[in-house]
ChimeraX commands (.cxc) that place a marker at each C-alpha (Angstrom):
marker #1 position 53.93,-116.12,-110.85 radius 0.5
marker #1 position 53.22,-115.50,-114.76 radius 0.5
marker #1 position 54.12,-111.77,-115.34 radius 0.5
marker #1 position 52.34,-110.23,-118.07 radius 0.5
marker #1 position 53.39,-108.62,-120.69 radius 0.5
marker #1 position 51.37,-105.20,-122.52 radius 0.5
marker #1 position 52.30,-104.65,-126.23 radius 0.5
marker #1 position 51.57,-101.44,-126.98 radius 0.5
marker #1 position 52.73,-100.17,-130.63 radius 0.5
marker #1 position 54.01,-97.00,-128.39 radius 0.5
marker #1 position 54.68,-97.64,-125.10 radius 0.5
marker #1 position 53.26,-94.74,-123.33 radius 0.5
marker #1 position 49.96,-96.23,-122.40 radius 0.5
marker #1 position 49.58,-96.77,-118.54 radius 0.5
marker #1 position 46.54,-97.65,-115.96 radius 0.5
marker #1 position 43.77,-97.09,-119.45 radius 0.5
marker #1 position 45.29,-93.71,-120.38 radius 0.5
marker #1 position 45.27,-94.03,-123.72 radius 0.5
marker #1 position 48.51,-91.80,-126.36 radius 0.5
marker #1 position 46.85,-88.87,-127.82 radius 0.5
marker #1 position 46.55,-89.37,-131.51 radius 0.5
marker #1 position 49.35,-87.24,-132.57 radius 0.5
marker #1 position 52.15,-85.75,-130.57 radius 0.5
marker #1 position 54.18,-82.78,-132.19 radius 0.5
marker #1 position 56.22,-81.87,-128.80 radius 0.5
marker #1 position 58.59,-84.46,-127.58 radius 0.5
marker #1 position 57.94,-85.31,-123.77 radius 0.5
marker #1 position 61.10,-83.90,-122.92 radius 0.5
marker #1 position 60.25,-80.18,-124.52 radius 0.5
marker #1 position 57.39,-80.10,-122.62 radius 0.5
marker #1 position 56.96,-78.92,-118.76 radius 0.5
marker #1 position 54.66,-81.08,-116.46 radius 0.5
marker #1 position 51.94,-78.96,-114.14 radius 0.5
marker #1 position 53.80,-78.48,-111.02 radius 0.5
marker #1 position 54.02,-81.14,-108.18 radius 0.5
marker #1 position 51.74,-80.15,-104.69 radius 0.5
marker #1 position 55.27,-80.08,-102.68 radius 0.5
marker #1 position 59.03,-80.82,-103.26 radius 0.5
marker #1 position 60.01,-82.65,-100.49 radius 0.5
marker #1 position 64.12,-83.73,-99.71 radius 0.5
marker #1 position 64.68,-87.37,-98.55 radius 0.5
marker #1 position 68.38,-87.00,-97.84 radius 0.5
marker #1 position 71.16,-84.42,-97.98 radius 0.5
marker #1 position 72.37,-84.73,-101.17 radius 0.5
marker #1 position 70.97,-82.27,-103.58 radius 0.5
marker #1 position 69.01,-85.11,-105.96 radius 0.5
marker #1 position 67.52,-86.93,-103.05 radius 0.5
marker #1 position 64.32,-85.45,-103.26 radius 0.5
marker #1 position 60.94,-86.36,-104.74 radius 0.5
marker #1 position 57.79,-84.63,-105.39 radius 0.5
marker #1 position 54.55,-84.86,-103.83 radius 0.5
marker #1 position 50.85,-85.44,-105.91 radius 0.5
marker #1 position 47.64,-85.53,-104.56 radius 0.5
marker #1 position 44.36,-86.08,-105.56 radius 0.5
marker #1 position 41.80,-83.74,-103.74 radius 0.5
marker #1 position 39.62,-85.14,-100.75 radius 0.5
marker #1 position 41.25,-86.12,-97.20 radius 0.5
marker #1 position 40.57,-89.95,-97.71 radius 0.5
marker #1 position 43.95,-91.26,-97.09 radius 0.5
marker #1 position 44.68,-92.18,-101.31 radius 0.5
marker #1 position 47.01,-95.19,-103.00 radius 0.5
marker #1 position 50.14,-93.98,-103.55 radius 0.5
marker #1 position 52.68,-94.69,-106.61 radius 0.5
marker #1 position 56.06,-94.67,-106.18 radius 0.5
marker #1 position 57.36,-93.28,-109.25 radius 0.5
marker #1 position 60.71,-93.68,-110.61 radius 0.5
marker #1 position 61.90,-92.28,-114.12 radius 0.5
marker #1 position 63.98,-93.25,-116.51 radius 0.5
marker #1 position 67.32,-91.92,-118.70 radius 0.5
marker #1 position 69.80,-94.57,-118.42 radius 0.5
marker #1 position 70.63,-93.57,-115.14 radius 0.5
marker #1 position 71.87,-90.17,-116.59 radius 0.5
marker #1 position 72.44,-86.89,-115.24 radius 0.5
marker #1 position 70.78,-85.62,-117.67 radius 0.5
marker #1 position 67.65,-86.84,-117.23 radius 0.5
marker #1 position 65.35,-85.59,-114.47 radius 0.5
marker #1 position 62.05,-87.07,-113.29 radius 0.5
marker #1 position 60.45,-83.65,-114.57 radius 0.5
marker #1 position 59.37,-85.23,-117.54 radius 0.5
marker #1 position 58.05,-88.41,-115.63 radius 0.5
marker #1 position 55.59,-85.36,-114.03 radius 0.5
marker #1 position 53.18,-85.40,-116.89 radius 0.5
marker #1 position 52.37,-89.46,-116.28 radius 0.5
marker #1 position 51.62,-88.72,-112.52 radius 0.5
marker #1 position 49.70,-85.70,-113.08 radius 0.5
marker #1 position 47.52,-87.89,-114.96 radius 0.5
marker #1 position 47.58,-91.20,-112.24 radius 0.5
marker #1 position 46.75,-87.74,-109.36 radius 0.5
marker #1 position 43.86,-87.36,-111.46 radius 0.5
marker #1 position 42.72,-90.33,-111.22 radius 0.5
marker #1 position 42.37,-91.01,-108.19 radius 0.5
marker #1 position 46.66,-92.13,-106.80 radius 0.5
marker #1 position 48.45,-89.77,-105.00 radius 0.5
marker #1 position 52.23,-89.88,-106.04 radius 0.5
marker #1 position 55.91,-89.68,-105.39 radius 0.5
marker #1 position 58.20,-89.35,-107.88 radius 0.5
marker #1 position 62.07,-89.79,-106.91 radius 0.5
marker #1 position 65.03,-88.21,-108.28 radius 0.5
marker #1 position 68.17,-90.08,-107.29 radius 0.5
marker #1 position 71.87,-89.78,-107.74 radius 0.5
marker #1 position 72.71,-90.66,-111.68 radius 0.5
marker #1 position 75.64,-90.81,-113.23 radius 0.5
marker #1 position 77.68,-87.77,-113.69 radius 0.5
marker #1 position 76.12,-86.59,-109.75 radius 0.5
marker #1 position 78.60,-86.67,-107.36 radius 0.5
marker #1 position 78.49,-89.99,-105.93 radius 0.5
marker #1 position 76.39,-90.95,-108.66 radius 0.5
marker #1 position 76.25,-94.60,-110.32 radius 0.5
marker #1 position 75.57,-97.38,-108.43 radius 0.5
marker #1 position 74.97,-98.64,-105.66 radius 0.5
marker #1 position 74.27,-95.02,-105.29 radius 0.5
marker #1 position 70.65,-94.57,-107.10 radius 0.5
marker #1 position 69.27,-98.13,-105.44 radius 0.5
marker #1 position 70.29,-96.82,-102.03 radius 0.5
marker #1 position 68.35,-93.21,-102.44 radius 0.5
marker #1 position 65.07,-95.43,-104.44 radius 0.5
marker #1 position 65.04,-97.11,-101.37 radius 0.5
marker #1 position 65.69,-94.05,-99.10 radius 0.5
marker #1 position 62.79,-92.34,-101.15 radius 0.5
marker #1 position 60.64,-94.91,-100.67 radius 0.5
marker #1 position 60.98,-95.61,-96.65 radius 0.5
marker #1 position 60.50,-91.34,-96.33 radius 0.5
marker #1 position 57.02,-92.60,-97.29 radius 0.5
marker #1 position 56.08,-93.55,-94.12 radius 0.5
marker #1 position 57.38,-89.73,-92.67 radius 0.5
marker #1 position 55.33,-87.99,-95.31 radius 0.5
marker #1 position 51.66,-90.39,-94.02 radius 0.5
marker #1 position 52.54,-88.69,-91.11 radius 0.5
marker #1 position 51.58,-84.76,-92.61 radius 0.5
marker #1 position 49.75,-86.03,-95.62 radius 0.5
marker #1 position 46.30,-88.17,-96.31 radius 0.5
marker #1 position 48.58,-91.80,-97.52 radius 0.5
marker #1 position 47.55,-95.04,-97.71 radius 0.5
marker #1 position 51.12,-96.95,-96.78 radius 0.5
marker #1 position 49.09,-100.37,-97.37 radius 0.5
marker #1 position 47.86,-99.40,-100.62 radius 0.5
marker #1 position 51.62,-98.64,-102.49 radius 0.5
marker #1 position 52.74,-99.91,-105.89 radius 0.5
marker #1 position 56.18,-98.96,-107.35 radius 0.5
marker #1 position 56.19,-97.70,-111.42 radius 0.5
marker #1 position 59.20,-97.70,-112.82 radius 0.5
marker #1 position 59.71,-96.13,-116.45 radius 0.5
marker #1 position 63.39,-97.42,-118.94 radius 0.5
marker #1 position 66.24,-97.11,-115.87 radius 0.5
marker #1 position 63.92,-96.47,-113.52 radius 0.5
marker #1 position 61.50,-99.68,-114.58 radius 0.5
marker #1 position 65.12,-101.26,-113.25 radius 0.5
marker #1 position 64.67,-99.68,-109.88 radius 0.5
marker #1 position 61.70,-100.30,-109.25 radius 0.5
marker #1 position 61.78,-103.67,-109.27 radius 0.5
marker #1 position 65.16,-104.00,-107.79 radius 0.5
marker #1 position 63.46,-101.97,-105.02 radius 0.5
marker #1 position 60.15,-104.72,-104.93 radius 0.5
marker #1 position 63.30,-107.37,-104.68 radius 0.5
marker #1 position 64.45,-105.67,-101.17 radius 0.5
marker #1 position 63.18,-107.55,-97.86 radius 0.5
marker #1 position 59.82,-105.55,-96.73 radius 0.5
marker #1 position 61.48,-104.54,-93.59 radius 0.5
marker #1 position 63.87,-102.16,-94.89 radius 0.5
marker #1 position 61.21,-100.78,-97.86 radius 0.5
marker #1 position 56.93,-99.90,-97.36 radius 0.5
marker #1 position 55.46,-103.00,-98.31 radius 0.5
marker #1 position 54.63,-102.92,-102.27 radius 0.5
marker #1 position 51.17,-104.40,-103.44 radius 0.5
marker #1 position 52.85,-104.59,-106.85 radius 0.5
marker #1 position 54.79,-103.51,-109.36 radius 0.5
marker #1 position 54.36,-101.90,-112.87 radius 0.5
marker #1 position 57.87,-101.67,-114.72 radius 0.5
marker #1 position 57.37,-99.95,-118.57 radius 0.5
marker #1 position 60.07,-100.35,-120.60 radius 0.5
marker #1 position 62.55,-101.54,-117.87 radius 0.5
marker #1 position 65.97,-102.75,-118.60 radius 0.5
marker #1 position 64.82,-105.57,-116.39 radius 0.5
marker #1 position 69.04,-107.77,-117.59 radius 0.5
marker #1 position 71.79,-105.85,-116.90 radius 0.5
marker #1 position 74.19,-108.46,-118.64 radius 0.5
marker #1 position 71.61,-108.61,-121.51 radius 0.5
marker #1 position 71.52,-104.82,-121.99 radius 0.5
marker #1 position 75.46,-104.88,-121.30 radius 0.5
marker #1 position 76.45,-107.34,-123.87 radius 0.5
marker #1 position 73.68,-105.52,-126.46 radius 0.5
marker #1 position 75.68,-102.37,-125.48 radius 0.5
marker #1 position 73.06,-100.24,-124.60 radius 0.5
marker #1 position 73.41,-96.49,-125.00 radius 0.5
marker #1 position 76.91,-96.56,-125.67 radius 0.5
marker #1 position 77.62,-99.38,-123.04 radius 0.5
marker #1 position 75.73,-97.20,-119.92 radius 0.5
marker #1 position 75.17,-100.57,-118.17 radius 0.5
marker #1 position 79.15,-100.84,-117.37 radius 0.5
marker #1 position 79.74,-97.35,-116.19 radius 0.5
marker #1 position 76.74,-97.35,-114.07 radius 0.5
marker #1 position 78.02,-100.81,-112.51 radius 0.5
marker #1 position 81.61,-99.67,-112.71 radius 0.5
marker #1 position 82.27,-102.74,-115.15 radius 0.5
marker #1 position 81.52,-105.55,-117.08 radius 0.5
marker #1 position 79.81,-108.72,-115.59 radius 0.5
marker #1 position 83.49,-110.13,-115.80 radius 0.5
marker #1 position 84.62,-107.37,-114.28 radius 0.5
marker #1 position 82.69,-107.14,-111.32 radius 0.5
marker #1 position 79.79,-110.35,-111.69 radius 0.5
marker #1 position 78.66,-109.43,-107.86 radius 0.5
marker #1 position 77.17,-105.91,-108.56 radius 0.5
marker #1 position 74.83,-107.50,-111.92 radius 0.5
marker #1 position 73.81,-110.21,-109.02 radius 0.5
marker #1 position 72.70,-107.53,-106.55 radius 0.5
marker #1 position 71.53,-104.57,-109.06 radius 0.5
marker #1 position 69.90,-106.95,-112.29 radius 0.5
marker #1 position 65.82,-107.47,-111.70 radius 0.5
marker #1 position 66.65,-110.63,-113.31 radius 0.5
marker #1 position 68.81,-111.78,-111.15 radius 0.5
marker #1 position 66.25,-111.11,-107.98 radius 0.5
marker #1 position 63.66,-113.19,-109.03 radius 0.5
marker #1 position 61.45,-114.59,-107.79 radius 0.5
marker #1 position 59.59,-111.28,-106.22 radius 0.5
marker #1 position 56.66,-112.26,-104.90 radius 0.5
marker #1 position 54.35,-110.09,-105.82 radius 0.5
marker #1 position 51.97,-109.20,-108.34 radius 0.5
marker #1 position 53.76,-107.63,-111.71 radius 0.5
marker #1 position 53.24,-105.60,-115.26 radius 0.5
marker #1 position 55.39,-105.43,-117.69 radius 0.5
marker #1 position 54.32,-102.93,-120.85 radius 0.5
marker #1 position 57.05,-102.52,-123.50 radius 0.5
marker #1 position 56.56,-100.95,-126.81 radius 0.5
marker #1 position 57.24,-103.53,-129.90 radius 0.5
marker #1 position 58.80,-100.94,-131.52 radius 0.5
marker #1 position 60.97,-100.00,-128.84 radius 0.5
marker #1 position 64.46,-98.80,-130.33 radius 0.5
marker #1 position 66.22,-97.40,-126.87 radius 0.5
marker #1 position 65.20,-100.75,-124.56 radius 0.5
marker #1 position 64.70,-103.88,-127.10 radius 0.5
marker #1 position 61.24,-105.71,-125.95 radius 0.5
marker #1 position 62.92,-109.04,-126.07 radius 0.5
marker #1 position 64.27,-107.37,-122.07 radius 0.5
marker #1 position 61.41,-107.58,-120.89 radius 0.5
marker #1 position 60.51,-111.27,-122.31 radius 0.5
marker #1 position 63.52,-112.18,-120.59 radius 0.5
marker #1 position 62.92,-111.33,-117.46 radius 0.5
marker #1 position 59.00,-113.19,-118.12 radius 0.5
marker #1 position 60.54,-116.34,-119.34 radius 0.5
marker #1 position 62.97,-116.00,-116.16 radius 0.5
marker #1 position 59.65,-115.55,-114.22 radius 0.5
marker #1 position 58.04,-118.54,-115.06 radius 0.5
marker link #1:1,2 radius 0.2
marker link #1:2,3 radius 0.2
marker link #1:3,4 radius 0.2
marker link #1:4,5 radius 0.2
marker link #1:5,6 radius 0.2
marker link #1:6,7 radius 0.2
marker link #1:7,8 radius 0.2
marker link #1:8,9 radius 0.2
marker link #1:9,10 radius 0.2
marker link #1:10,11 radius 0.2
marker link #1:11,12 radius 0.2
marker link #1:12,13 radius 0.2
marker link #1:13,14 radius 0.2
marker link #1:14,15 radius 0.2
marker link #1:15,16 radius 0.2
marker link #1:16,17 radius 0.2
marker link #1:17,18 radius 0.2
marker link #1:18,19 radius 0.2
marker link #1:19,20 radius 0.2
marker link #1:20,21 radius 0.2
marker link #1:21,22 radius 0.2
marker link #1:22,23 radius 0.2
marker link #1:23,24 radius 0.2
marker link #1:24,25 radius 0.2
marker link #1:25,26 radius 0.2
marker link #1:26,27 radius 0.2
marker link #1:27,28 radius 0.2
marker link #1:28,29 radius 0.2
marker link #1:29,30 radius 0.2
marker link #1:30,31 radius 0.2
marker link #1:31,32 radius 0.2
marker link #1:32,33 radius 0.2
marker link #1:33,34 radius 0.2
marker link #1:34,35 radius 0.2
marker link #1:35,36 radius 0.2
marker link #1:36,37 radius 0.2
marker link #1:37,38 radius 0.2
marker link #1:38,39 radius 0.2
marker link #1:39,40 radius 0.2
marker link #1:40,41 radius 0.2
marker link #1:41,42 radius 0.2
marker link #1:42,43 radius 0.2
marker link #1:43,44 radius 0.2
marker link #1:44,45 radius 0.2
marker link #1:45,46 radius 0.2
marker link #1:46,47 radius 0.2
marker link #1:47,48 radius 0.2
marker link #1:48,49 radius 0.2
marker link #1:49,50 radius 0.2
marker link #1:50,51 radius 0.2
marker link #1:51,52 radius 0.2
marker link #1:52,53 radius 0.2
marker link #1:53,54 radius 0.2
marker link #1:54,55 radius 0.2
marker link #1:55,56 radius 0.2
marker link #1:56,57 radius 0.2
marker link #1:57,58 radius 0.2
marker link #1:58,59 radius 0.2
marker link #1:59,60 radius 0.2
marker link #1:60,61 radius 0.2
marker link #1:61,62 radius 0.2
marker link #1:62,63 radius 0.2
marker link #1:63,64 radius 0.2
marker link #1:64,65 radius 0.2
marker link #1:65,66 radius 0.2
marker link #1:66,67 radius 0.2
marker link #1:67,68 radius 0.2
marker link #1:68,69 radius 0.2
marker link #1:69,70 radius 0.2
marker link #1:70,71 radius 0.2
marker link #1:71,72 radius 0.2
marker link #1:72,73 radius 0.2
marker link #1:73,74 radius 0.2
marker link #1:74,75 radius 0.2
marker link #1:75,76 radius 0.2
marker link #1:76,77 radius 0.2
marker link #1:77,78 radius 0.2
marker link #1:78,79 radius 0.2
marker link #1:79,80 radius 0.2
marker link #1:80,81 radius 0.2
marker link #1:81,82 radius 0.2
marker link #1:82,83 radius 0.2
marker link #1:83,84 radius 0.2
marker link #1:84,85 radius 0.2
marker link #1:85,86 radius 0.2
marker link #1:86,87 radius 0.2
marker link #1:87,88 radius 0.2
marker link #1:88,89 radius 0.2
marker link #1:89,90 radius 0.2
marker link #1:90,91 radius 0.2
marker link #1:91,92 radius 0.2
marker link #1:92,93 radius 0.2
marker link #1:93,94 radius 0.2
marker link #1:94,95 radius 0.2
marker link #1:95,96 radius 0.2
marker link #1:96,97 radius 0.2
marker link #1:97,98 radius 0.2
marker link #1:98,99 radius 0.2
marker link #1:99,100 radius 0.2
marker link #1:100,101 radius 0.2
marker link #1:101,102 radius 0.2
marker link #1:102,103 radius 0.2
marker link #1:103,104 radius 0.2
marker link #1:104,105 radius 0.2
marker link #1:105,106 radius 0.2
marker link #1:106,107 radius 0.2
marker link #1:107,108 radius 0.2
marker link #1:108,109 radius 0.2
marker link #1:109,110 radius 0.2
marker link #1:110,111 radius 0.2
marker link #1:111,112 radius 0.2
marker link #1:112,113 radius 0.2
marker link #1:113,114 radius 0.2
marker link #1:114,115 radius 0.2
marker link #1:115,116 radius 0.2
marker link #1:116,117 radius 0.2
marker link #1:117,118 radius 0.2
marker link #1:118,119 radius 0.2
marker link #1:119,120 radius 0.2
marker link #1:120,121 radius 0.2
marker link #1:121,122 radius 0.2
marker link #1:122,123 radius 0.2
marker link #1:123,124 radius 0.2
marker link #1:124,125 radius 0.2
marker link #1:125,126 radius 0.2
marker link #1:126,127 radius 0.2
marker link #1:127,128 radius 0.2
marker link #1:128,129 radius 0.2
marker link #1:129,130 radius 0.2
marker link #1:130,131 radius 0.2
marker link #1:131,132 radius 0.2
marker link #1:132,133 radius 0.2
marker link #1:133,134 radius 0.2
marker link #1:134,135 radius 0.2
marker link #1:135,136 radius 0.2
marker link #1:136,137 radius 0.2
marker link #1:137,138 radius 0.2
marker link #1:138,139 radius 0.2
marker link #1:139,140 radius 0.2
marker link #1:140,141 radius 0.2
marker link #1:141,142 radius 0.2
marker link #1:142,143 radius 0.2
marker link #1:143,144 radius 0.2
marker link #1:144,145 radius 0.2
marker link #1:145,146 radius 0.2
marker link #1:146,147 radius 0.2
marker link #1:147,148 radius 0.2
marker link #1:148,149 radius 0.2
marker link #1:149,150 radius 0.2
marker link #1:150,151 radius 0.2
marker link #1:151,152 radius 0.2
marker link #1:152,153 radius 0.2
marker link #1:153,154 radius 0.2
marker link #1:154,155 radius 0.2
marker link #1:155,156 radius 0.2
marker link #1:156,157 radius 0.2
marker link #1:157,158 radius 0.2
marker link #1:158,159 radius 0.2
marker link #1:159,160 radius 0.2
marker link #1:160,161 radius 0.2
marker link #1:161,162 radius 0.2
marker link #1:162,163 radius 0.2
marker link #1:163,164 radius 0.2
marker link #1:164,165 radius 0.2
marker link #1:165,166 radius 0.2
marker link #1:166,167 radius 0.2
marker link #1:167,168 radius 0.2
marker link #1:168,169 radius 0.2
marker link #1:169,170 radius 0.2
marker link #1:170,171 radius 0.2
marker link #1:171,172 radius 0.2
marker link #1:172,173 radius 0.2
marker link #1:173,174 radius 0.2
marker link #1:174,175 radius 0.2
marker link #1:175,176 radius 0.2
marker link #1:176,177 radius 0.2
marker link #1:177,178 radius 0.2
marker link #1:178,179 radius 0.2
marker link #1:179,180 radius 0.2
marker link #1:180,181 radius 0.2
marker link #1:181,182 radius 0.2
marker link #1:182,183 radius 0.2
marker link #1:183,184 radius 0.2
marker link #1:184,185 radius 0.2
marker link #1:185,186 radius 0.2
marker link #1:186,187 radius 0.2
marker link #1:187,188 radius 0.2
marker link #1:188,189 radius 0.2
marker link #1:189,190 radius 0.2
marker link #1:190,191 radius 0.2
marker link #1:191,192 radius 0.2
marker link #1:192,193 radius 0.2
marker link #1:193,194 radius 0.2
marker link #1:194,195 radius 0.2
marker link #1:195,196 radius 0.2
marker link #1:196,197 radius 0.2
marker link #1:197,198 radius 0.2
marker link #1:198,199 radius 0.2
marker link #1:199,200 radius 0.2
marker link #1:200,201 radius 0.2
marker link #1:201,202 radius 0.2
marker link #1:202,203 radius 0.2
marker link #1:203,204 radius 0.2
marker link #1:204,205 radius 0.2
marker link #1:205,206 radius 0.2
marker link #1:206,207 radius 0.2
marker link #1:207,208 radius 0.2
marker link #1:208,209 radius 0.2
marker link #1:209,210 radius 0.2
marker link #1:210,211 radius 0.2
marker link #1:211,212 radius 0.2
marker link #1:212,213 radius 0.2
marker link #1:213,214 radius 0.2
marker link #1:214,215 radius 0.2
marker link #1:215,216 radius 0.2
marker link #1:216,217 radius 0.2
marker link #1:217,218 radius 0.2
marker link #1:218,219 radius 0.2
marker link #1:219,220 radius 0.2
marker link #1:220,221 radius 0.2
marker link #1:221,222 radius 0.2
marker link #1:222,223 radius 0.2
marker link #1:223,224 radius 0.2
marker link #1:224,225 radius 0.2
marker link #1:225,226 radius 0.2
marker link #1:226,227 radius 0.2
marker link #1:227,228 radius 0.2
marker link #1:228,229 radius 0.2
marker link #1:229,230 radius 0.2
marker link #1:230,231 radius 0.2
marker link #1:231,232 radius 0.2
marker link #1:232,233 radius 0.2
marker link #1:233,234 radius 0.2
marker link #1:234,235 radius 0.2
marker link #1:235,236 radius 0.2
marker link #1:236,237 radius 0.2
marker link #1:237,238 radius 0.2
marker link #1:238,239 radius 0.2
marker link #1:239,240 radius 0.2
marker link #1:240,241 radius 0.2
marker link #1:241,242 radius 0.2
view
């Protein structure tokens, strides 16, 4: 499967949206439009999602949205609410997942993956209360959320709501390489509890590049000037996918 990389000067374009000509306020400092509902999918405080619904009662396609922030508790799902609101205006329901991160009780790996999987499964329950079309579900993830979205796609369909595709925006799709590059002060070792030499099985279980092929459509978006997650990560993933 040939996976396209959409290259942009700044990785903020998605689904045909264009970046504003100027942006004076950092996205992390802007409050997103409120969600229609904040719904728990588990008992731990970070196990919840924000649901946004387009107008109308007809069942809507759904995007499971997973935020980034290098898996750290310092970053929440709030900032990706702007993207969710834009998708919802375009007619797509969004289910934006929070998850246990580094710094949360029990956070790190495998908790982050377990939470994303559990949150995705919770769509079945939500579809009984809201007009959601579970035959048209995609996963979208940014940065660390891109790793989680690709990981989610690699799980057996019987364990999740079947996905029609994945959009990975500046995804940390190769955890070994991210560790080699020392990204974000060695955060990958913090997430997985060690280096590839210490815990090789965790890297094999968590790193999307080691879970190929995914057997579903994927689209990679990555900024050429990204100095937080370098574009070589997406290019390595694309090359491995063939």
